[in-house]
C-alpha positions as CSV (number, residue, x, y, z in Angstrom):
1,M,-23.7,27.0,50.1
2,D,-21.9,23.7,49.4
3,V,-22.9,22.1,46.1
4,A,-21.7,18.6,45.3
5,I,-21.7,17.4,41.7
6,T,-22.5,13.7,41.8
7,A,-22.4,13.1,38.1
8,A,-20.0,10.7,36.6
9,P,-17.1,12.1,34.5
10,D,-18.6,10.9,31.2
11,E,-22.0,12.5,32.1
12,L,-20.2,15.8,32.9
13,L,-18.5,15.7,29.5
14,R,-21.9,15.1,27.8
15,I,-23.4,18.0,29.8
16,D,-20.5,20.2,28.7
17,E,-21.1,19.2,25.1
18,V,-24.8,20.0,25.3
19,L,-24.1,23.4,26.9
20,S,-21.6,24.2,24.2
21,R,-24.1,23.5,21.5
22,L,-26.7,25.6,23.4
23,A,-24.2,28.4,23.8
24,A,-23.8,28.5,20.0
25,H,-27.5,29.3,19.7
26,D,-28.0,31.3,22.9
27,A,-25.1,32.1,25.1
28,A,-27.2,33.6,27.9
29,A,-29.4,30.5,28.1
30,A,-26.3,28.3,28.4
31,R,-24.9,30.5,31.2
32,L,-28.3,30.3,33.0
33,V,-28.4,26.5,32.7
34,G,-24.8,26.3,33.9
35,L,-25.6,28.3,37.0
36,R,-28.7,26.2,37.7
37,Y,-27.0,22.9,37.2
38,F,-23.5,23.5,38.5
39,A,-24.1,26.2,41.1
40,G,-27.5,25.0,42.2
41,L,-29.1,28.4,41.8
42,S,-32.8,29.0,41.4
43,V,-34.0,30.8,38.3
44,T,-34.4,34.0,40.3
45,E,-30.9,33.7,41.8
46,A,-29.4,33.0,38.4
47,A,-31.2,36.1,37.1
48,V,-29.5,38.3,39.7
49,A,-26.1,36.7,38.9
50,L,-26.6,37.3,35.2
51,G,-28.0,40.8,35.7
52,V,-31.3,40.1,33.9
53,S,-34.9,40.2,35.1
54,A,-36.6,37.2,36.5
55,A,-38.9,37.2,33.5
56,T,-36.0,37.0,31.1
57,A,-34.4,34.3,33.2
58,Y,-37.6,32.2,33.1
59,R,-37.8,32.8,29.3
60,L,-34.3,31.6,28.9
61,W,-34.9,28.6,31.2
62,N,-38.0,27.6,29.2
63,Y,-36.1,28.0,25.9
64,A,-33.2,25.8,27.1
């Protein structure tokens, strides 16, 4: 799957900053958001990649 990031560089820096702040509170939620945003994975696909249940991934997504 080809995923193109079309965000401007300053937007990517802001996203990185926000993900870093999220990671300080919940590293798993930050990894999930990164997979969803940068890799284009669904919540279920991200759950598999992280080795967690779909229910846990949805909980993390809702939290984030």
